[in-house]
C-alpha positions in Angstrom: 6.6 5.0 -14.8 8.2 4.2 -18.1 11.6 5.6 -16.9 11.4 3.6 -13.7 10.7 0.4 -15.7 13.7 1.1 -17.9 16.0 1.8 -14.9 14.9 -1.5 -13.4 15.4 -3.3 -16.7 19.0 -2.1 -16.8 19.4 -3.7 -13.3 18.1 -7.0 -14.5 14.9 -6.6 -12.5 12.4 -6.8 -15.4 11.0 -10.1 -16.8 9.6 -9.5 -20.3 6.8 -11.7 -21.4 6.6 -11.6 -25.2 4.1 -14.4 -25.7 0.4 -13.6 -25.6 -1.0 -13.7 -22.0 -4.6 -13.7 -20.8 -6.0 -11.2 -18.4 -8.1 -14.0 -16.8 -5.9 -15.8 -14.2 -2.9 -16.3 -16.5 -1.1 -12.9 -16.0 -1.8 -12.8 -12.3 -0.4 -16.4 -12.0 2.8 -15.4 -13.8 3.3 -12.3 -11.6 2.9 -14.5 -8.5 6.0 -16.5 -9.2 8.5 -13.6 -9.0 9.2 -10.3 -7.3 10.7 -8.9 -10.4 8.7 -6.4 -12.5 6.7 -8.5 -15.1 6.2 -6.6 -18.4 3.5 -8.1 -20.7 4.0 -7.2 -24.3 0.7 -8.8 -25.3 -1.8 -8.8 -22.5 -4.9 -9.7 -24.5 -3.6 -7.3 -27.2 -2.4 -4.6 -24.8 0.8 -3.8 -22.9 0.7 -4.3 -19.1 3.0 -4.4 -16.1 2.7 -6.0 -12.6 5.1 -6.1 -9.6 6.3 -2.5 -10.0 7.0 -2.3 -6.3 7.1 -6.0 -5.3 10.3 -5.7 -3.3 11.9 -3.4 -0.8 14.8 -3.2 -3.2 12.5 -1.7 -5.9 11.2 0.9 -3.5 14.7 1.8 -2.4 15.7 2.1 -6.0 12.8 4.4 -6.8 13.8 6.6 -3.8 17.5 6.5 -4.6 18.4 5.3 -1.1 20.1 2.2 0.3 17.6 -0.5 1.3 18.9 -0.6 4.9 18.1 3.2 5.2 14.6 2.8 3.7 12.5 3.3 6.9 14.6 6.1 8.5 14.5 7.9 5.2 10.7 7.7 4.9 10.3 8.6 8.6 12.0 11.9 8.0 9.3 13.1 5.5 7.9 16.6 5.9 5.1 16.5 3.2 6.4 19.8 1.7 7.0 18.9 -1.9 6.0 21.5 -4.6 3.0 20.6 -6.7 3.3 22.4 -10.1 0.3 23.3 -12.3 1.0 22.0 -15.8 -2.3 23.1 -17.4 -5.3 20.9 -18.4 -5.6 17.4 -19.6 -6.2 17.1 -23.3 -7.0 14.6 -25.9 -9.6 12.6 -24.1 -12.3 10.5 -25.6 -15.6 9.1 -24.3 -15.0 6.5 -21.5 -14.8 2.9 -22.6 -13.3 0.4 -20.1 -13.0 -2.2 -22.9 -10.0 -0.2 -24.1 -7.9 -1.4 -21.1 -6.9 -4.9 -20.1 -8.6 -5.2 -16.7 -7.8 -8.6 -15.1 -9.8 -11.2 -13.3 -7.3 -12.5 -10.7 -8.8 -15.6 -9.0 -11.7 -17.9 -9.8 -13.7 -16.7 -6.7 -13.5 -13.1 -7.7 -16.8 -11.5 -8.6 -15.4 -10.0 -11.8 -12.6 -8.0 -13.4 -10.9 -5.6 -11.0 -8.9 -2.5 -11.5 -6.4 -2.9 -8.6 -3.8 -0.2 -9.2 -6.1 2.7 -9.8 -5.5 5.8 -7.7 -8.7 7.7 -7.0 -8.0 11.5 -7.0 -10.8 13.6 -5.6 -11.5 17.1 -4.5 -14.0 18.6 -2.0 -14.1 22.1 -0.5 -10.6 22.8 -1.9 -9.0 19.8 -0.2 -7.5 17.1 -2.5 -7.2 13.4 -1.8 -5.5 10.5 -3.4 -6.0 6.8 -2.4 -6.1 3.4 -4.0 -9.5 1.7 -4.1 -10.2 -1.6 -5.8 -12.8 -1.2 -8.5 -14.9 -4.0 -10.0 -16.0 -3.4 -13.6 -19.7 -3.4 -14.1 -19.8 -2.3 -17.8 -17.8 -0.1 -20.2 -18.5 3.1 -18.2 -19.2 2.0 -14.6 -17.2 0.4 -11.7 -18.2 -0.3 -8.1 -15.4 0.8 -5.7 -14.7 -0.4 -2.2 -14.6 2.8 -0.2 -13.7 2.0 3.5 -16.1 3.8 5.8 -14.5 6.8 7.6 -11.6 7.1 5.2 -11.1 10.3 3.3 -12.7 9.4 0.0 -15.7 8.1 1.8 -16.1 11.3 4.0 -15.7 13.5 0.9 -18.5 11.5 -0.8 -20.8 11.9 2.2 -20.1 15.7 2.2 -20.9 16.0 -1.5 -24.1 13.8 -1.3 -25.3 15.8 1.7 -25.3 18.9 -0.6 -27.2 17.0 -3.3 -24.0 16.9 -5.4 -21.8 14.2 -6.9 -18.1 13.8 -6.0 -15.8 14.5 -8.9 -13.0 11.9 -9.3 -10.2 11.0 -11.6 -8.6 7.5 -11.6 -5.1 7.2 -12.7 -3.5 3.9 -13.8 0.2 3.6 -14.5 1.8 6.4 -12.4 5.3 6.6 -11.2 5.5 4.1 -8.3 6.4 6.8 -5.8 3.0 8.5 -6.5 1.4 5.1 -5.9 3.3 4.7 -2.7 2.3 8.2 -1.5 -1.4 7.5 -2.3 -1.1 4.4 0.0 0.4 6.4 2.9 -1.6 8.0 5.7 -0.5 11.6 5.5 -1.9 14.9 6.8 -5.2 15.7 5.1 -4.8 16.7 1.5 -1.0 16.2 1.5 -0.8 13.1 -0.8 0.4 15.1 -3.9 2.9 17.1 -1.8 4.2 13.9 -0.3 4.6 12.4 -3.7 6.5 15.5 -4.9 8.8 15.2 -1.9 9.5 11.5 -2.5 10.3 12.3 -6.2 12.9 14.9 -5.4 10.8 17.9 -4.5 8.5 18.6 -7.4 5.5 17.0 -9.1 3.6 18.4 -12.1 -0.2 17.9 -12.3 -2.9 18.6 -14.9 -6.5 19.4 -14.3 -9.2 17.2 -15.7 -12.5 18.5 -17.1 -14.2 18.0 -13.8 -11.6 20.0 -11.9 -9.7 17.2 -10.3 -5.9 17.4 -10.6 -3.8 14.3 -11.5 -0.1 13.6 -12.1 1.4 12.0 -15.2 -0.2 8.6 -15.9 -0.6 6.1 -18.7 -4.4 6.1 -18.3 -6.8 8.6 -16.7 -10.5 7.9 -16.2 -12.6 11.0 -15.4 -15.9 10.8 -13.7 -18.2 11.1 -10.7 -19.4 9.2 -7.7 -23.1 9.7 -6.9 -25.8 8.0 -4.8 -25.9 4.7 -6.8 -24.5 1.6 -5.1 -24.0 -2.0 -6.3 -22.7 -5.3 -4.8 -18.9 -5.4 -4.6 -17.0 -8.6 -4.0 -16.0 -11.3 -3.2 -12.4 -10.3 -3.8 -9.1 -11.6 -2.5 -7.6 -9.2 0.0 -4.2 -8.9 1.7 -4.4 -12.1 3.7 -5.2 -14.2 0.6 -8.7 -14.8 1.8 -11.9 -13.5 0.3 -13.4 -10.2 1.4 -17.2 -10.5 1.6 -19.8 -8.9 -0.6 -20.9 -5.3 0.4 -23.0 -2.6 -1.2 -20.6 0.0 -2.4 -20.6 3.3 -4.4 -20.6 3.2 -8.2 -18.3 5.4 -10.2 -19.5 6.6 -13.6 -16.8 7.5 -16.0 -17.4 10.0 -18.8 -13.9 10.4 -20.3 -10.7 8.5 -20.7 -7.2 9.9 -21.5 -4.5 7.5 -22.7 -0.9 7.8 -23.7 0.1 6.3 -27.0 0.2 2.5 -26.6 -0.4 2.8 -22.9 1.0 0.4 -20.2 -1.7 -0.9 -17.9 -0.6 -1.5 -14.3 -2.2 -4.2 -12.2 -1.5 -5.1 -8.6 -1.8 -8.8 -7.7 -4.2 -9.2 -4.8 -2.3 -10.6 -1.8 0.9 -10.5 -3.8 4.2 -9.0 -2.8 3.4 -5.6 -4.3 0.0 -5.5 -2.5 1.7 -6.3 0.8 4.5 -3.8 0.3 2.1 -1.0 -0.6 -0.3 -1.7 2.3 2.4 -2.4 4.9 5.5 -0.4 4.2 3.8 3.0 4.5 3.1 2.1 8.2 6.7 1.3 9.0 7.9 5.0 9.2 4.7 5.7 11.2 5.7 3.0 13.7 9.3 4.2 13.6 8.3 7.7 14.6 6.0 6.5 17.3 8.5 4.2 18.9 11.2 7.0 18.7 9.1 8.9 21.2 9.6 6.2 23.9 13.1 4.8 23.2 15.8 4.6 20.6 14.5 2.9 17.5 16.7 1.4 14.8 14.4 -0.2 12.3 10.8 -1.5 11.7 9.5 -4.3 9.4 6.0 -5.5 8.6 6.7 -9.1 7.7 5.7 -10.8 4.6 4.5 -13.8 6.6 2.2 -11.5 8.5 0.6 -10.5 5.2 2.7 -7.4 5.1 0.2 -5.8 7.5 -0.6 -7.7 10.7 2.9 -8.5 12.1 5.6 -6.1 13.0 9.2 -6.5 14.2 10.7 -3.5 15.8 14.5 -3.1 16.5 15.5 -0.9 19.4 18.4 0.1 21.6 17.1 -0.2 25.2 17.8 2.7 27.5 15.7 1.3 30.4 14.4 -2.2 31.2 10.8 -1.2 30.3 11.6 0.1 26.8 10.6 -3.1 25.1 7.0 -3.0 26.4 6.8 0.8 25.7 7.8 0.1 22.1 5.1 -2.6 21.8 2.4 -0.1 23.0 3.7 2.6 20.7 3.6 0.3 17.7 0.0 -0.8 18.4 -1.0 2.9 18.7 0.7 3.8 15.5 -0.9 1.0 13.4 -4.1 -0.1 14.9 -4.5 -3.0 12.6 -1.4 -4.7 14.0 -2.1 -8.1 15.6 1.3 -9.2 16.8 4.5 -7.2 17.6 7.9 -8.5 18.4 10.6 -6.1 19.8 14.2 -7.1 19.5 17.7 -5.8 20.2 20.2 -4.1 17.9 22.1 -7.4 17.2 19.0 -9.1 15.7 18.5 -9.0 11.9 14.8 -8.3 11.6 14.7 -9.2 7.9 15.9 -12.8 8.9 12.9 -14.7 10.4 15.3 -17.3 11.9 17.1 -14.5 13.8 13.9 -13.1 15.1 12.8 -16.6 16.2 16.2 -16.9 17.9 15.5 -13.8 19.9 12.1 -15.1 20.9 13.6 -18.5 21.9 16.4 -17.1 24.0 15.2 -13.8 25.3 11.6 -14.3 26.3 10.0 -15.5 29.5 6.4 -16.3 28.9 5.2 -15.0 32.2 6.9 -11.6 32.1 7.7 -10.7 28.4 4.4 -11.4 26.6 1.6 -8.8 26.6 -1.9 -10.0 25.7 -4.5 -7.3 25.1 -8.1 -8.4 24.7 -11.2 -6.7 23.4 -9.4 -4.2 21.2 -10.3 -3.2 17.6 -8.1 -5.0 15.1 -8.0 -5.3 11.3 -11.3 -6.0 9.4 -9.1 -8.2 7.1 -8.2 -10.7 9.9 -10.4 -13.8 9.6 -10.1 -14.2 13.4 -11.9 -10.9 14.2 -15.1 -11.1 16.2 -18.5 -9.9 14.8 -18.1 -6.6 16.7 -14.7 -6.0 15.0 -12.6 -6.7 18.1 -9.7 -9.0 18.4 -6.7 -9.9 20.6 -3.3 -8.3 20.2 -0.1 -9.9 21.4 3.2 -8.1 22.0 6.5 -10.0 22.6 9.4 -8.3 24.3 12.3 -10.3 22.9 15.1 -8.0 24.2 17.9 -8.9 26.6 17.6 -8.2 30.3 19.5 -5.0 31.0 22.6 -5.7 33.2 22.8 -9.3 32.0 23.8 -8.6 28.4 26.9 -10.8 28.5 24.8 -13.8 29.2 22.9 -13.3 25.9 25.7 -12.3 23.6 26.4 -14.8 20.8 30.0 -16.0 20.0 31.5 -14.5 16.9 34.8 -14.3 15.1 36.6 -11.0 15.1 
């Protein structure tokens, strides 16, 4: 992570905050005003960073690819990176969460939240890595939001059914590509291999005292999840609205490992980094799905759609029905999508005005808009019904084949 920060500093993409800054509201407010990396040199007496991956340019820089090639590059992943054993973690001390500058982001939050902690776990020889928000209860305990049915939750259920606890290790301050890999839906147990692939082919890991393997990080918290639960929330989620209170599992930490003068990483809830990490991993998934039905050029989950609920898909039509096929493929690939717009190759999907132009000039309301009712949507959408269902809308904003000349815009050669 430190090398990445220095690379971005050389590119003028780091804003250094030398003055003291509070972990309660102040640091999150500062980070909300920019998509540059914000480096706090005195975050309540500690060092901290926010906005590590708050722009597509930052993700492209981490990968070493052109920004315009970002989605095709990620869509070509094979999850076959090499994970190298580098021995055991050493130098840990008894866990004490007061040693790290955990933030309270908004006045309505239930407490201080670790937002960039990657939860590594292992069960029956299968490893998992995923980000879960964690509300601090005391110096050794947090309550973590584990979405039901996701891998960490199913691992926990397996362990508890045996009368065991699930061993976990939470890393804070990893290389941003490790964070990105942990946010991506990959084949079971392939998060570390995917991170290794993204980082050039190899990734070294060390084993914690509880047997869980972790990559290099500024801070590692070692512990277990058992049967204990506690109220979690309210907390601001991706839409900028408050997620409700739920009973969630408690993690008990027994050891903490820190680098010298560690750099704490926090993700601003509903900020640009949150949106990129939640949405961008789905773009290659949609890209691959749409490529099965037509020629796909690019995919974007838009910032205005909370980086999660709205997609724009650029295609080259081969038949008149390709636009609608692309819509259905996108919904199948990312079931939380609410609205999808499919456009032609001449539309710049990163320009909202150009996408709106396609909707204005290439859509007939009676033939080009698909409305799908009674389908499961995102639990984060305030418009969801009590049973979790919602309405999805797909807009085919592509030209009518055979009439392309009527839609082409004038240009200078």
